[in-house]
Backbone bond lengths (Angstrom), bond angles and torsions (degrees), N, CA, C in turn:
res aa  C-N    CA-C-N  psi(-1)  N-CA   C-N-CA  omega(-1)  CA-C   N-CA-C  phi
1 M - - - 1.416 - - 1.587 105.88 -
2 A 1.355 118.81 128.39 1.461 124.58 178.17 1.492 108.96 -63.64
3 E 1.321 112.18 145.80 1.453 118.45 173.24 1.491 109.95 -83.72
4 I 1.366 115.89 140.00 1.425 120.41 -173.93 1.523 106.37 -87.13
5 E 1.324 119.11 122.43 1.475 123.92 -179.58 1.454 107.30 -88.43
6 A 1.433 116.17 147.29 1.494 121.86 171.24 1.500 107.60 -70.17
7 P 1.405 113.84 142.27 1.559 115.30 176.26 1.427 111.50 -53.42
8 S 1.272 113.39 145.16 1.579 124.29 172.21 1.466 107.33 -74.49
9 D 1.358 114.69 160.84 1.426 118.80 172.94 1.466 118.04 -59.87
10 R 1.376 112.69 -31.94 1.494 120.64 177.16 1.489 109.71 -67.61
11 Y 1.350 116.30 -39.75 1.488 121.67 173.63 1.533 111.40 -56.26
12 R 1.315 114.33 -52.70 1.359 122.13 -169.66 1.712 109.96 -65.75
13 Q 1.341 113.67 -38.15 1.418 121.07 171.60 1.533 107.85 -62.38
14 G 1.426 116.85 -42.97 1.384 116.69 -172.20 1.511 109.07 -77.24
15 I 1.303 128.87 -30.03 1.476 127.45 171.78 1.557 108.81 -63.74
16 A 1.293 115.96 -44.29 1.423 116.68 178.71 1.609 112.74 -62.15
17 T 1.323 115.52 -47.69 1.505 115.69 176.75 1.467 110.69 -62.00
18 R 1.394 120.85 -47.18 1.327 124.17 175.07 1.502 118.50 -47.40
19 R 1.388 114.50 -46.34 1.452 122.38 172.74 1.575 113.14 -63.12
20 T 1.364 118.82 -37.12 1.356 119.73 -177.48 1.612 110.48 -71.28
21 V 1.366 111.42 -35.88 1.425 110.90 -175.11 1.718 108.08 -85.53
22 L 1.347 115.28 -49.64 1.464 112.17 -175.44 1.595 115.25 -88.59
23 G 1.326 111.37 -12.77 1.558 113.90 178.67 1.576 106.42 94.18
24 D 1.293 107.91 148.46 1.488 121.91 178.96 1.554 109.43 -57.31
25 P 1.216 121.12 -51.41 1.458 124.27 -176.56 1.626 110.58 -53.15
26 H 1.286 116.48 -41.93 1.396 122.96 -177.82 1.541 110.26 -67.45
27 V 1.395 111.81 -55.73 1.627 118.47 176.84 1.512 107.28 -57.19
28 D 1.341 123.40 -44.69 1.373 121.65 -173.77 1.568 111.87 -63.77
29 R 1.330 114.00 -34.07 1.565 117.84 179.62 1.537 105.40 -73.50
30 V 1.209 119.57 -39.01 1.573 116.79 179.03 1.542 112.24 -69.27
31 Q 1.277 114.79 -36.78 1.460 119.52 178.99 1.576 111.09 -72.60
32 S 1.239 119.54 -32.91 1.459 122.84 174.30 1.483 114.98 -73.48
33 A 1.354 118.36 -23.69 1.474 123.56 178.99 1.549 108.29 -95.39
34 E 1.225 121.66 -0.21 1.468 124.59 -179.04 1.561 110.14 -68.27
35 T 1.282 111.07 140.95 1.485 120.34 -178.26 1.545 110.20 -126.39
36 D 1.231 118.00 172.98 1.542 116.95 174.31 1.440 112.64 -65.01
37 F 1.332 113.09 -22.92 1.495 117.32 -179.05 1.565 111.86 -73.69
38 D 1.342 120.44 -46.13 1.415 122.45 -179.30 1.501 115.95 -94.13
39 R 1.419 118.95 -5.13 1.373 117.44 -174.80 1.519 112.73 -61.38
40 P 1.328 119.68 -42.40 1.536 118.64 175.15 1.563 112.50 -52.57
41 F 1.400 112.32 -40.33 1.491 113.22 179.57 1.550 112.17 -64.48
42 Q 1.300 113.20 -45.95 1.567 120.96 -179.67 1.489 107.21 -56.47
43 E 1.380 118.11 -48.30 1.457 119.37 179.65 1.578 110.90 -57.74
44 L 1.444 117.47 -45.82 1.290 120.34 178.09 1.522 115.42 -53.67
45 I 1.292 116.40 -56.11 1.433 119.44 -175.56 1.461 115.61 -69.22
46 T 1.443 112.63 -23.02 1.481 114.83 177.44 1.542 110.70 -75.36
47 E 1.326 114.53 -37.00 1.466 119.97 176.72 1.573 111.70 -75.08
48 A 1.243 115.73 -52.98 1.515 120.80 -170.57 1.546 110.36 -74.19
49 A 1.380 115.60 -56.80 1.476 117.50 -172.19 1.636 108.23 -74.86
50 W 1.334 112.75 -47.37 1.462 112.28 -171.86 1.466 113.63 -94.22
51 G 1.264 114.74 -29.53 1.587 118.94 -178.76 1.532 110.74 -86.70
52 S 1.294 123.59 -32.86 1.451 129.77 -175.03 1.542 110.25 -94.85
53 V 1.335 118.16 -46.15 1.444 122.83 -169.47 1.531 113.21 -98.81
54 W 1.337 113.76 -62.44 1.552 118.99 -178.26 1.579 109.78 -62.06
55 S 1.222 117.68 -27.98 1.499 120.83 -177.93 1.582 118.13 -82.69
56 R 1.342 105.15 -6.48 1.626 112.59 179.28 1.579 108.51 -65.45
57 P 1.243 117.22 146.33 1.437 127.71 -176.82 1.579 112.73 -79.52
58 N 1.339 118.98 -17.42 1.403 122.89 -167.83 1.612 116.28 -65.80
59 W 1.328 111.88 -33.41 1.415 120.82 -175.11 1.595 104.62 -121.13
60 T 1.329 114.79 151.23 1.458 116.29 170.83 1.601 110.87 -78.63
61 K 1.405 115.90 168.25 1.460 119.55 176.13 1.524 108.50 -60.75
62 R 1.378 115.20 -33.41 1.534 119.08 -177.97 1.434 106.01 -62.13
63 E 1.376 118.17 -55.74 1.432 121.13 -179.20 1.478 114.85 -54.41
64 R 1.308 117.33 -48.03 1.528 117.41 175.10 1.467 116.56 -62.06
65 S 1.248 113.39 -28.62 1.508 118.93 179.32 1.539 107.02 -68.63
66 M 1.240 117.36 -51.53 1.555 119.22 -179.71 1.462 113.51 -56.20
67 V 1.441 117.90 -45.47 1.412 122.67 -179.87 1.499 110.41 -71.82
68 T 1.277 121.71 -31.53 1.396 121.91 175.93 1.535 110.38 -63.41
69 I 1.353 114.99 -50.67 1.458 121.77 -172.81 1.625 106.92 -63.39
70 A 1.338 112.99 -37.87 1.431 113.05 178.98 1.521 113.96 -66.91
71 L 1.418 117.56 -43.84 1.349 118.39 178.80 1.527 112.65 -68.77
72 L 1.201 121.97 -36.92 1.528 124.46 177.50 1.567 105.95 -66.36
73 A 1.281 117.84 -39.22 1.534 118.50 -178.63 1.606 106.77 -66.36
74 A 1.315 113.29 -42.43 1.452 114.12 178.63 1.520 121.58 -62.52
75 L 1.280 109.28 -29.14 1.388 117.79 178.23 1.557 116.50 -97.48
76 G 1.338 113.63 2.99 1.469 119.84 171.01 1.517 115.95 74.69
77 H 1.377 113.42 27.04 1.407 117.39 -179.11 1.555 110.12 -93.43
78 D 1.286 112.84 83.01 1.527 122.63 -166.42 1.557 111.79 -63.74
79 E 1.332 122.24 -39.91 1.490 121.54 -179.49 1.476 106.87 -71.55
80 E 1.294 117.78 -39.92 1.478 116.53 -179.62 1.577 111.26 -64.33
81 V 1.323 113.22 -39.30 1.580 118.02 -178.10 1.476 105.15 -58.77
82 A 1.442 118.64 -46.39 1.482 121.01 -179.07 1.432 112.33 -60.06
83 M 1.433 116.37 -46.05 1.413 120.74 -174.67 1.619 108.80 -63.66
84 H 1.381 117.72 -38.18 1.476 112.42 -177.91 1.507 112.93 -92.78
85 V 1.338 121.36 -5.30 1.509 123.68 163.98 1.569 102.40 -69.61
86 R 1.321 118.94 -45.73 1.508 119.08 -176.17 1.420 106.16 -62.92
87 A 1.355 121.92 -39.64 1.454 125.19 -172.69 1.602 110.91 -69.22
88 T 1.264 116.21 -10.52 1.549 113.46 176.50 1.451 109.77 -67.14
89 A 1.269 119.21 -18.35 1.598 117.69 173.02 1.473 107.54 -57.60
90 N 1.379 117.35 -25.97 1.463 114.64 -175.82 1.552 112.29 -108.51
91 T 1.260 119.43 -9.41 1.455 125.84 -171.75 1.606 110.18 -100.11
92 G 1.316 112.85 -24.81 1.528 112.25 178.85 1.392 114.05 100.67
93 A 1.397 119.56 -13.73 1.377 125.36 177.11 1.616 111.96 -67.86
94 T 1.286 114.82 123.23 1.394 124.35 -178.47 1.471 112.37 -77.71
95 R 1.339 115.43 166.35 1.380 124.64 170.50 1.539 109.56 -59.97
96 E 1.349 118.97 -36.90 1.461 123.88 179.64 1.595 106.41 -65.92
97 D 1.370 112.58 -44.00 1.427 114.43 179.65 1.577 114.04 -57.98
98 I 1.300 109.91 -36.67 1.571 111.19 -178.88 1.439 111.85 -73.35
99 G 1.406 112.52 -36.88 1.487 118.09 178.08 1.555 106.62 -57.29
100 E 1.316 116.94 -49.47 1.505 122.01 -176.95 1.533 111.01 -60.01
101 A 1.364 117.43 -43.69 1.488 123.05 174.77 1.476 110.02 -54.93
102 L 1.374 120.81 -51.83 1.414 127.06 -176.06 1.423 108.49 -67.21
103 L 1.354 129.00 -30.94 1.418 120.33 167.39 1.423 117.46 -60.75
104 H 1.279 119.49 -37.96 1.503 125.96 175.08 1.654 104.06 -59.89
105 V 1.258 114.70 -44.98 1.489 118.16 -178.40 1.518 110.83 -59.02
106 A 1.313 117.71 -39.74 1.465 122.84 176.03 1.420 113.26 -61.19
107 I 1.363 118.97 -41.27 1.390 122.53 -174.67 1.586 111.29 -80.92
108 Y 1.328 117.74 -43.66 1.427 122.99 -173.36 1.512 114.88 -96.50
109 A 1.366 116.51 -14.60 1.501 116.81 -179.08 1.503 108.48 -125.67
110 G 1.302 119.96 -17.91 1.434 123.52 179.40 1.423 115.33 118.34
111 V 1.337 113.86 148.59 1.480 119.03 179.24 1.446 118.35 -68.14
112 P 1.262 122.79 -28.92 1.402 118.15 178.11 1.509 110.80 -67.06
113 A 1.293 116.48 -40.62 1.494 123.80 -179.77 1.562 108.21 -60.49
114 A 1.289 120.11 -42.09 1.416 122.41 -175.49 1.534 105.08 -80.90
115 N 1.205 125.51 -34.19 1.451 127.08 174.67 1.528 110.70 -56.82
116 R 1.352 111.66 -52.30 1.475 115.82 179.04 1.611 110.06 -62.70
117 A 1.285 119.56 -42.51 1.501 119.20 -179.65 1.571 111.66 -65.83
118 I 1.346 114.33 -36.84 1.425 116.03 178.52 1.601 110.69 -63.18
119 K 1.306 114.79 -46.09 1.527 114.47 175.23 1.581 111.30 -58.62
120 I 1.292 118.88 -40.41 1.423 117.82 178.77 1.508 110.42 -60.75
121 A 1.326 112.23 -51.07 1.533 118.93 176.16 1.447 112.75 -44.84
122 K 1.388 114.12 -56.99 1.395 123.01 -173.72 1.616 109.09 -59.74
123 D 1.244 116.50 -39.34 1.615 121.39 176.04 1.569 106.12 -63.92
124 V 1.352 114.93 -42.63 1.544 111.16 -174.91 1.549 108.63 -71.66
125 F 1.279 115.10 -43.16 1.446 119.28 176.48 1.611 111.75 -51.44
126 A 1.348 114.14 -49.32 1.457 119.27 -179.78 1.686 109.23 -60.11
127 Q 1.241 115.26 -44.57 1.499 117.33 174.17 1.625 112.44 -62.84
128 M 1.217 118.78 -40.79 1.449 125.50 179.20 1.559 107.01 -62.75
129 D 1.260 116.39 -46.90 1.486 122.74 178.80 1.475 112.22 -60.33
130 T 1.360 115.42 -48.65 1.375 118.57 172.03 1.512 119.62 -53.69
131 E 1.368 113.68 -52.33 1.425 118.67 173.97 1.538 115.97 -53.63
132 N 1.423 113.45 -36.46 1.502 116.61 -179.62 1.520 117.44 -74.27
133 V 1.448 112.79 -14.70 1.543 119.40 -173.57 1.497 102.63 -78.84
134 G 1.391 116.78 -43.87 1.455 115.27 -167.43 1.451 113.00 -92.01
């Protein structure tokens, strides 16, 4: 049986940043679904993506959000695009910011990638608007 290690400082910073950006409900869902199989992966992304990159002071969460959405759109990672568009409610990136980022995607990564991401963003915005009405 493997010995359980205490979380590293980088992990603790990463989980705090992940909660700030994605929200407690999302992180709680991910953690409650975690298994022995995917725990090492969750620890890796929490430390590396959230603790080492998203936690850096050089860019704001808004700036990181726009770059992340553009990169995910360019790579065709639709579920991640949707998740990060939803996260803009926490990062301060506006719909106009996302639109500008996706214009860059169209020019530098291709119109089909931007077109798909725009559709995803519109769907997420509609869901968010519906949630905020009630």
